[in-house]
KEKE-3310 file (N, C-alpha, C; in steps of 0.2 Angstrom, whole numbers, plus 5000, padded with zeros to 4 digits):
npx = (5512:5507:5518:5516:5513:5521:5521:5534:5538:5542:5538:5530:5528:5530:5535:5534:5541:5536:5522:5515:5524:5538:5553:5562:5562:5555:5557:5546:5550:5547:5536:5532:5531:5534:5537:5547:5561:5564:5568:5558:5551:5538:5532:5526:5519:5515:5512:5516:5509:5514:5511:5497:5494:5498:5496:5493:5492:5489:5493:5488:5494:5508:5514:5504:5491:5477:5469:5465:5469:5466:5476:5477:5482:5488:5492:5493:5495:5494:5493:5492:5486:5473:5468:5469:5474:5483:5496:5505:5510:5514:5516:5509:5513:5512:5501:5492:5492:5479:5474:5466:5455:5450:5437:5430:5415:5410:5399:5399:5405:5402:5406:5405:5394:5400:5412:5425:5433:5445:5457:5452:5443:5451:5459:5450:5446:5457:5459:5447:5451:5462:5455:5447:5458:5462:5453:5453:5466:5467:5462:5472:5474:5477:5474:5477:5477:5479:5475:5467:5454:5445:5429:5418:5401:5386:5375:5378:5382:5371:5364:5351:5343:5337:5342:5351:5368:5385:5397:5406:5419:5425:5431:5445:5455:5460:5460:5452:5437:5431:5419:5414:5400:5388:5375:5364:5350:5337:5343:5353:5365:5374:5380:5384:5387:5389:5379:5364:5372:5387:5396:5409:5411:5412:5401:5400:5388:5386:5393:5386:5384:5375:5377:5391:5403:5408:5423:5424:5412:5412:5423:5419:5408:5416:5424:5415:5408:5418:5420:5409:5412:5422:5416:5409:5394:5380:5383:5374:5366:5361:5369:5382:5383:5393:5401:5409:5402:5389:5373:5369:5378:5386:5392:5407:5419:5431:5439:5443:5434:5426:5424:5431:5427:5436:5432:5427:5438:5445:5437:5437:5451:5451:5443:5451:5463:5458:5453:5442:5436:5434:5443:5452:5467:5480:5493:5510)
npy = (5521:5527:5533:5549:5555:5554:5539:5533:5536:5549:5566:5577:5591:5608:5624:5641:5657:5667:5672:5661:5651:5655:5663:5661:5644:5630:5614:5603:5592:5587:5590:5607:5616:5630:5640:5650:5649:5643:5644:5651:5657:5666:5670:5662:5661:5653:5636:5619:5602:5586:5573:5561:5556:5564:5574:5588:5599:5616:5630:5646:5651:5649:5633:5625:5632:5643:5648:5635:5625:5612:5603:5592:5578:5579:5595:5612:5628:5643:5655:5658:5666:5669:5656:5650:5657:5671:5676:5660:5650:5638:5621:5605:5588:5576:5564:5570:5563:5555:5552:5538:5534:5520:5511:5495:5488:5476:5463:5454:5439:5441:5448:5462:5458:5444:5442:5433:5436:5447:5448:5444:5454:5466:5463:5463:5476:5483:5479:5485:5499:5500:5498:5510:5519:5517:5524:5537:5541:5547:5559:5564:5560:5550:5536:5531:5518:5522:5521:5509:5501:5488:5487:5482:5484:5482:5491:5499:5490:5486:5499:5510:5518:5534:5538:5534:5537:5539:5537:5551:5550:5541:5547:5555:5569:5577:5566:5555:5548:5532:5520:5503:5494:5482:5483:5496:5502:5495:5493:5485:5482:5496:5512:5527:5543:5557:5572:5562:5556:5557:5572:5570:5558:5543:5531:5514:5501:5484:5477:5467:5453:5440:5434:5436:5447:5460:5466:5476:5482:5488:5496:5505:5511:5517:5526:5534:5540:5546:5557:5564:5568:5576:5587:5586:5585:5575:5570:5572:5558:5558:5566:5560:5545:5536:5544:5545:5551:5550:5546:5529:5525:5513:5497:5491:5479:5484:5499:5508:5511:5521:5538:5555:5572:5586:5598:5594:5588:5599:5606:5598:5599:5612:5613:5605:5613:5625:5620:5623:5621:5607:5599:5590:5584:5586:5576:5575)
npz = (5457:5442:5428:5421:5405:5389:5378:5379:5392:5394:5397:5386:5386:5382:5386:5381:5380:5373:5363:5350:5350:5352:5357:5372:5378:5388:5391:5399:5411:5424:5438:5442:5456:5457:5445:5443:5443:5431:5413:5407:5418:5425:5414:5403:5388:5377:5373:5370:5367:5363:5363:5362:5374:5384:5399:5409:5422:5425:5434:5442:5453:5464:5471:5467:5467:5466:5451:5439:5425:5414:5403:5389:5378:5361:5356:5352:5359:5355:5362:5378:5386:5380:5379:5392:5405:5412:5424:5422:5435:5440:5436:5434:5431:5436:5445:5459:5475:5485:5501:5508:5522:5528:5534:5539:5542:5553:5560:5574:5569:5556:5540:5528:5514:5505:5510:5519:5530:5538:5530:5517:5515:5514:5503:5493:5494:5491:5477:5472:5474:5466:5454:5453:5453:5440:5433:5438:5437:5424:5427:5435:5448:5462:5472:5488:5501:5517:5530:5540:5548:5556:5562:5575:5574:5575:5573:5563:5553:5545:5538:5541:5529:5525:5538:5547:5554:5551:5563:5569:5574:5567:5556:5548:5548:5533:5525:5514:5519:5519:5521:5523:5522:5526:5520:5514:5519:5510:5498:5494:5483:5483:5482:5491:5494:5506:5509:5517:5527:5537:5532:5527:5523:5512:5509:5506:5501:5501:5486:5476:5465:5460:5472:5475:5480:5469:5463:5453:5453:5466:5464:5454:5461:5471:5464:5457:5468:5474:5465:5468:5481:5479:5474:5462:5452:5446:5429:5413:5407:5395:5387:5389:5391:5395:5404:5420:5430:5426:5431:5433:5424:5414:5421:5419:5415:5412:5417:5408:5399:5404:5407:5410:5408:5403:5409:5421:5427:5429:5438:5450:5454:5456:5467:5476:5477:5483:5494:5502:5514:5515:5521:5514:5509:5497:5491:5487)
capx = (5508:5510:5521:5512:5517:5521:5522:5541:5539:5544:5533:5532:5525:5535:5533:5537:5541:5532:5516:5516:5530:5544:5557:5565:5558:5557:5553:5544:5552:5545:5532:5535:5527:5536:5541:5551:5568:5564:5570:5552:5549:5531:5530:5524:5514:5512:5514:5514:5509:5516:5508:5490:5494:5501:5491:5496:5488:5492:5490:5490:5498:5514:5512:5498:5485:5473:5465:5467:5467:5469:5478:5478:5482:5492:5489:5497:5491:5499:5491:5490:5481:5467:5466:5469:5475:5490:5502:5506:5516:5515:5514:5509:5512:5511:5495:5491:5489:5474:5475:5460:5455:5446:5434:5426:5411:5407:5394:5401:5410:5400:5409:5400:5394:5402:5419:5425:5437:5449:5461:5448:5440:5456:5462:5445:5446:5463:5457:5443:5455:5466:5450:5446:5463:5463:5449:5455:5473:5466:5461:5478:5473:5479:5471:5481:5474:5484:5473:5462:5451:5439:5426:5412:5396:5380:5370:5380:5383:5366:5362:5344:5343:5343:5341:5357:5374:5392:5400:5411:5425:5428:5434:5451:5456:5465:5459:5445:5435:5427:5416:5411:5395:5384:5369:5361:5343:5335:5345:5357:5371:5372:5385:5381:5391:5385:5374:5363:5377:5392:5398:5416:5412:5409:5398:5398:5385:5389:5393:5385:5381:5374:5380:5398:5405:5412:5427:5423:5406:5415:5428:5415:5405:5421:5426:5409:5406:5424:5419:5404:5415:5427:5412:5406:5387:5379:5383:5368:5367:5359:5375:5387:5382:5400:5404:5409:5397:5382:5369:5367:5383:5386:5397:5412:5425:5437:5437:5445:5427:5423:5429:5429:5428:5441:5430:5426:5444:5447:5433:5440:5457:5450:5441:5457:5468:5455:5452:5435:5433:5433:5448:5455:5474:5483:5500:5515)
capy = (5526:5527:5539:5552:5558:5550:5532:5531:5539:5556:5571:5581:5598:5613:5631:5646:5664:5672:5669:5658:5646:5659:5666:5655:5638:5626:5607:5601:5585:5586:5595:5613:5620:5637:5641:5656:5647:5640:5649:5655:5661:5667:5673:5658:5664:5648:5630:5613:5595:5583:5566:5560:5553:5570:5577:5593:5604:5623:5634:5653:5652:5644:5628:5622:5635:5648:5645:5628:5623:5605:5602:5585:5577:5583:5601:5618:5634:5649:5661:5655:5671:5668:5649:5648:5663:5673:5672:5653:5650:5631:5616:5598:5583:5569:5564:5571:5557:5556:5546:5535:5531:5514:5507:5490:5487:5469:5462:5448:5436:5443:5454:5464:5454:5437:5442:5428:5439:5454:5447:5444:5461:5471:5461:5465:5483:5485:5478:5491:5505:5499:5499:5517:5523:5517:5529:5544:5543:5552:5565:5566:5559:5543:5535:5526:5516:5524:5520:5504:5498:5484:5488:5478:5489:5480:5496:5502:5485:5487:5506:5512:5524:5539:5541:5532:5541:5536:5540:5556:5548:5536:5551:5558:5575:5577:5560:5553:5543:5527:5515:5498:5491:5476:5485:5503:5501:5489:5494:5480:5484:5503:5517:5533:5548:5561:5570:5564:5554:5562:5575:5569:5550:5539:5524:5509:5495:5478:5477:5460:5451:5433:5431:5437:5454:5461:5471:5481:5486:5492:5501:5510:5515:5521:5531:5539:5544:5551:5563:5568:5570:5582:5593:5585:5583:5570:5572:5570:5552:5560:5569:5556:5539:5533:5548:5542:5554:5549:5541:5523:5523:5505:5494:5488:5476:5488:5506:5513:5512:5527:5544:5562:5578:5591:5603:5590:5587:5606:5608:5594:5602:5619:5611:5603:5619:5629:5616:5625:5618:5600:5595:5585:5586:5583:5574:5575)
capz = (5454:5435:5426:5416:5399:5382:5379:5381:5399:5394:5396:5380:5386:5381:5388:5378:5384:5369:5359:5344:5351:5350:5363:5376:5379:5393:5391:5406:5413:5431:5440:5445:5460:5456:5438:5443:5442:5425:5408:5405:5423:5425:5407:5398:5383:5373:5375:5365:5370:5357:5363:5364:5381:5389:5403:5413:5426:5425:5440:5442:5459:5466:5475:5464:5470:5462:5445:5437:5418:5412:5396:5387:5371:5356:5354:5352:5362:5353:5366:5384:5390:5377:5380:5399:5410:5414:5423:5424:5440:5442:5432:5437:5426:5440:5449:5466:5479:5490:5506:5511:5528:5526:5539:5537:5548:5554:5565:5576:5564:5549:5536:5522:5508:5505:5513:5525:5535:5537:5524:5511:5514:5512:5497:5488:5494:5487:5470:5470:5474:5459:5448:5454:5451:5433:5430:5441:5434:5419:5430:5438:5455:5463:5478:5492:5507:5522:5537:5540:5554:5556:5568:5576:5575:5572:5571:5556:5548:5540:5539:5539:5524:5526:5544:5551:5553:5553:5569:5567:5577:5562:5551:5550:5545:5528:5522:5511:5523:5516:5525:5519:5527:5523:5516:5515:5519:5506:5492:5492:5480:5482:5485:5493:5498:5510:5515:5523:5532:5539:5526:5525:5522:5507:5512:5501:5503:5497:5479:5475:5459:5460:5479:5477:5479:5463:5464:5448:5456:5471:5461:5451:5466:5474:5459:5456:5474:5475:5461:5472:5487:5477:5471:5455:5452:5440:5422:5410:5403:5388:5384:5389:5396:5398:5409:5426:5434:5424:5435:5429:5419:5414:5425:5415:5418:5410:5418:5402:5395:5407:5406:5414:5404:5405:5414:5427:5430:5432:5444:5455:5456:5459:5474:5480:5477:5487:5500:5503:5521:5515:5525:5510:5507:5491:5493:5481)
cpx = (5511:5513:5517:5516:5516:5522:5529:5543:5541:5539:5535:5528:5531:5532:5537:5536:5537:5527:5519:5523:5537:5547:5560:5560:5560:5553:5552:5545:5550:5540:5535:5530:5528:5540:5546:5558:5569:5566:5564:5549:5541:5528:5529:5518:5511:5515:5512:5514:5509:5513:5501:5489:5496:5495:5495:5491:5492:5489:5492:5494:5503:5511:5505:5491:5482:5469:5469:5465:5470:5470:5480:5479:5487:5489:5494:5492:5496:5498:5488:5485:5474:5464:5465:5469:5482:5490:5501:5512:5518:5512:5514:5508:5512:5505:5496:5489:5484:5474:5468:5460:5449:5443:5429:5422:5409:5402:5395:5406:5408:5403:5404:5400:5396:5409:5419:5429:5441:5453:5458:5445:5445:5459:5456:5445:5452:5462:5452:5446:5459:5461:5448:5451:5464:5458:5451:5462:5473:5465:5466:5477:5475:5477:5476:5477:5480:5482:5467:5460:5445:5436:5419:5406:5390:5375:5372:5381:5377:5362:5355:5345:5337:5344:5348:5363:5380:5395:5406:5418:5429:5432:5441:5452:5461:5465:5452:5443:5430:5425:5413:5406:5392:5379:5367:5354:5341:5338:5350:5364:5370:5378:5382:5386:5386:5384:5369:5368:5382:5395:5405:5417:5408:5407:5397:5395:5388:5388:5392:5382:5381:5378:5387:5399:5410:5416:5426:5416:5408:5419:5424:5411:5410:5423:5421:5408:5412:5423:5414:5408:5420:5423:5409:5399:5387:5380:5376:5369:5365:5365:5381:5386:5388:5404:5404:5404:5390:5379:5367:5372:5385:5393:5401:5417:5432:5435:5439:5439:5424:5427:5426:5431:5433:5439:5428:5432:5447:5443:5435:5446:5456:5448:5447:5462:5465:5454:5445:5432:5432:5438:5451:5462:5477:5490:5504:5517)
cpy = (5527:5533:5542:5554:5553:5543:5529:5534:5546:5561:5575:5588:5603:5620:5636:5653:5669:5668:5666:5654:5649:5661:5660:5650:5634:5619:5605:5593:5583:5591:5601:5616:5628:5637:5647:5654:5644:5646:5653:5659:5661:5670:5668:5661:5659:5642:5624:5607:5591:5576:5566:5558:5558:5573:5582:5597:5611:5627:5641:5655:5647:5639:5625:5625:5640:5645:5639:5627:5616:5605:5595:5584:5581:5589:5607:5624:5640:5655:5659:5660:5670:5661:5647:5654:5665:5676:5665:5653:5643:5626:5609:5593:5576:5570:5566:5564:5559:5550:5544:5532:5526:5511:5501:5488:5479:5469:5455:5445:5438:5449:5456:5459:5447:5437:5437:5431:5445:5453:5447:5450:5466:5469:5464:5473:5486:5485:5483:5497:5505:5501:5507:5521:5523:5522:5536:5546:5548:5559:5568:5566:5551:5541:5529:5525:5517:5522:5515:5502:5494:5484:5484:5483:5486:5485:5499:5497:5485:5494:5507:5519:5528:5541:5539:5537:5537:5540:5545:5554:5543:5540:5553:5564:5574:5571:5560:5547:5538:5521:5510:5494:5485:5478:5492:5502:5494:5489:5489:5483:5492:5506:5523:5537:5552:5568:5565:5561:5559:5565:5573:5562:5548:5533:5520:5503:5490:5478:5469:5458:5443:5430:5433:5444:5455:5467:5477:5485:5491:5498:5507:5514:5520:5527:5536:5543:5548:5557:5567:5572:5576:5587:5592:5583:5577:5573:5569:5564:5553:5563:5564:5550:5536:5538:5545:5544:5554:5544:5535:5522:5516:5503:5490:5485:5480:5496:5510:5514:5519:5533:5550:5567:5583:5596:5600:5589:5594:5608:5604:5597:5609:5618:5609:5609:5624:5626:5617:5621:5611:5596:5589:5587:5582:5581:5573:5568)
cpz = (5447:5433:5420:5410:5393:5383:5381:5388:5400:5393:5390:5380:5386:5382:5384:5381:5380:5365:5353:5344:5349:5357:5366:5378:5385:5393:5398:5407:5420:5433:5443:5449:5460:5450:5438:5441:5435:5420:5407:5411:5424:5419:5402:5394:5378:5375:5369:5369:5364:5357:5365:5371:5386:5392:5408:5416:5426:5430:5439:5448:5460:5471:5473:5467:5464:5456:5442:5429:5417:5405:5394:5380:5367:5354:5355:5354:5360:5358:5372:5387:5387:5379:5387:5403:5410:5421:5425:5429:5442:5437:5435:5432:5430:5444:5456:5469:5484:5495:5508:5518:5528:5533:5536:5543:5548:5560:5568:5571:5557:5546:5531:5517:5509:5508:5519:5531:5533:5530:5518:5510:5511:5505:5491:5488:5490:5479:5468:5470:5467:5453:5448:5451:5443:5429:5432:5439:5428:5421:5435:5446:5456:5471:5482:5499:5513:5529:5536:5547:5552:5562:5569:5578:5572:5570:5564:5551:5543:5542:5537:5535:5524:5533:5548:5549:5555:5558:5567:5569:5572:5556:5553:5545:5539:5524:5519:5515:5519:5520:5521:5524:5522:5518:5519:5514:5515:5499:5490:5489:5479:5485:5486:5496:5502:5507:5512:5529:5533:5532:5523:5523:5516:5510:5506:5504:5499:5490:5477:5469:5460:5467:5480:5476:5473:5464:5459:5450:5461:5469:5458:5456:5470:5470:5458:5462:5476:5471:5465:5478:5485:5473:5464:5456:5447:5433:5419:5406:5396:5384:5384:5394:5399:5402:5416:5431:5432:5428:5430:5424:5419:5418:5420:5418:5417:5412:5413:5398:5398:5407:5410:5409:5407:5410:5421:5431:5433:5438:5450:5458:5458:5466:5479:5482:5483:5494:5502:5509:5521:5519:5521:5508:5501:5494:5487:5480)
residu = (UNK:UNK:UNK:UNK:UNK:UNK:UNK:UNK:UNK:UNK:UNK:UNK:UNK:UNK:UNK:UNK:UNK:UNK:UNK:UNK:UNK:UNK:UNK:UNK:UNK:UNK:UNK:UNK:UNK:UNK:UNK:UNK:UNK:UNK:UNK:UNK:UNK:UNK:UNK:UNK:UNK:UNK:UNK:UNK:UNK:UNK:UNK:UNK:UNK:UNK:UNK:UNK:UNK:UNK:UNK:UNK:UNK:UNK:UNK:UNK:UNK:UNK:UNK:UNK:UNK:UNK:UNK:UNK:UNK:UNK:UNK:UNK:UNK:UNK:UNK:UNK:UNK:UNK:UNK:UNK:UNK:UNK:UNK:UNK:UNK:UNK:UNK:UNK:UNK:UNK:UNK:UNK:UNK:UNK:UNK:UNK:UNK:UNK:UNK:UNK:UNK:UNK:UNK:UNK:UNK:UNK:UNK:UNK:UNK:UNK:UNK:UNK:UNK:UNK:UNK:UNK:UNK:UNK:UNK:UNK:UNK:UNK:UNK:UNK:UNK:UNK:UNK:UNK:UNK:UNK:UNK:UNK:UNK:UNK:UNK:UNK:UNK:UNK:UNK:UNK:UNK:UNK:UNK:UNK:UNK:UNK:UNK:UNK:UNK:UNK:UNK:UNK:UNK:UNK:UNK:UNK:UNK:UNK:UNK:UNK:UNK:UNK:UNK:UNK:UNK:UNK:UNK:UNK:UNK:UNK:UNK:UNK:UNK:UNK:UNK:UNK:UNK:UNK:UNK:UNK:UNK:UNK:UNK:UNK:UNK:UNK:UNK:UNK:UNK:UNK:UNK:UNK:UNK:UNK:UNK:UNK:UNK:UNK:UNK:UNK:UNK:UNK:UNK:UNK:UNK:UNK:UNK:UNK:UNK:UNK:UNK:UNK:UNK:UNK:UNK:UNK:UNK:UNK:UNK:UNK:UNK:UNK:UNK:UNK:UNK:UNK:UNK:UNK:UNK:UNK:UNK:UNK:UNK:UNK:UNK:UNK:UNK:UNK:UNK:UNK:UNK:UNK:UNK:UNK:UNK:UNK:UNK:UNK:UNK:UNK:UNK:UNK:UNK:UNK:UNK:UNK:UNK:UNK:UNK:UNK:UNK:UNK:UNK:UNK:UNK:UNK:UNK:UNK:UNK:UNK:UNK:UNK:UNK:UNK:UNK:UNK:UNK:UNK:UNK:UNK:UNK:UNK:UNK:UNK)
# end
């Protein structure tokens, strides 16, 4: 997992106890689930970020709960109450980790797309996860494959869209469930989160171009559908065609060409902080 902060590896976020960058201060060098023990306590009134690469999540409750604000780039906030909220009780400068429960569906000896076997499939999936992480790291999330199964299920190998369902026993509480199938209906290269499939599952059909599975297509599909899974809707392509959540956003070999808006990042972390019955757990 990459280190967040300035180019030299040090975070350059400073909290001040009074407005206009006065009073006692606290340079943030690690995430704080509870700011009480710091020199500023719960009385942060202003803050500065001195590097364009700095990113921080600000929370109104301890243990990263309550209201959420996302601060990024080089900026000065002379009055946190006007810009964000008061009081500020927790600060996060490291990405939260999300655990993936991965299921690969095969039919006999056939694996999705052009995969030749389990080793080939898992190597491609890890490459796709790495691609998605390069997008979501800017939103302070990091995906990890924690559970993996390869299951023989001809009925699910080629899903009938939208009537088929992914078996609920394939899901795991506290994880993001991701299922790789050969095809979803007649759509071929397609990614779809639920509904109408199981509510907790992201389903990815084969991501094929010229007969070969393309990791960047799978990575883009996973990153986009994860946004839906965490509460984001589609962004308007007229406003920002390069937004990750814009339908039909261009597939690029470089995920750095895609972006998320600060309000989208805040919405995702509000959903994770509240959990809202989604049974998705953040991990430190």
